[in-house]
NUVO-891313 format. One record per residue (C-alpha): x, y, z. Coordinates in pm, whole numbers, padded with zeros to 5 digits, always signed. Layout:
% residues N
XYZ
...
//
This chain:
% residues 75
+00000+00000+00000
+00298+00228+00054
+00401+00187-00310
+00051+00271-00435
+00020+00572-00203
+00365+00699-00296
+00297+00660-00666
-00034+00844-00625
+00136+01133-00445
+00412+01159-00706
+00179+01151-01006
-00072+01402-00870
+00196+01646-00748
+00243+01832-01082
-00132+01892-01115
-00158+02020-00760
+00141+02250-00806
-00012+02382-01127
-00341+02447-00945
-00159+02619-00660
+00019+02845-00908
-00317+02936-01057
-00458+03025-00716
-00155+03231-00623
-00201+03453-00925
+00034+03309-01185
-00095+03363-01536
-00210+03002-01592
-00513+02883-01785
-00670+02546-01847
-00576+02574-02214
-00207+02572-02127
-00007+02268-02240
+00147+02238-01892
-00201+02164-01756
-00256+01881-02002
+00088+01735-01928
+00018+01744-01552
-00321+01576-01598
-00172+01311-01827
+00083+01225-01558
-00190+01219-01294
-00415+00988-01493
-00125+00752-01560
-00152+00647-01196
-00494+00498-01273
-00344+00293-01555
-00041+00177-01359
-00224+00073-01039
-00333-00273-01167
+00026-00353-01261
+00152-00246-00918
-00108-00467-00751
-00025-00757-00981
+00347-00744-00908
+00353-00654-00539
+00064-00834-00368
+00099-01211-00337
-00274-01291-00323
-00345-01110-00647
-00034-01255-00807
-00149-01606-00712
-00497-01550-00858
-00350-01413-01182
-00110-01704-01218
-00396-01949-01156
-00611-01787-01424
-00342-01776-01693
-00348-02110-01871
+00013-02105-01993
+00145-02055-01638
-00025-02364-01494
+00180-02671-01421
+00041-02996-01563
-00108-03229-01301
//
C-alpha cells in the first residue's frame, strides 16, 4: 500500500502544483499545455495501479497465475 500511495502522491503532485500556481495569481489557464501534461501524468496512476497490484501483492499474483493457462503446471 505504501508503493501505491507513494505513486499516487508523485503523479498528482504536478497537477496540484499547477493548481496552486493558478490560485496564487500566476498567469495560468486550463488551455495551457502544462495543464494537459500534468493531468496526463496524474491519470497515468490509474493505468499503472493494476500492474503495481499484480506485481507486489501475493494474493493477487497467485490468482492471476492461476487464471493464466500457460502458467499452470500440468497435473
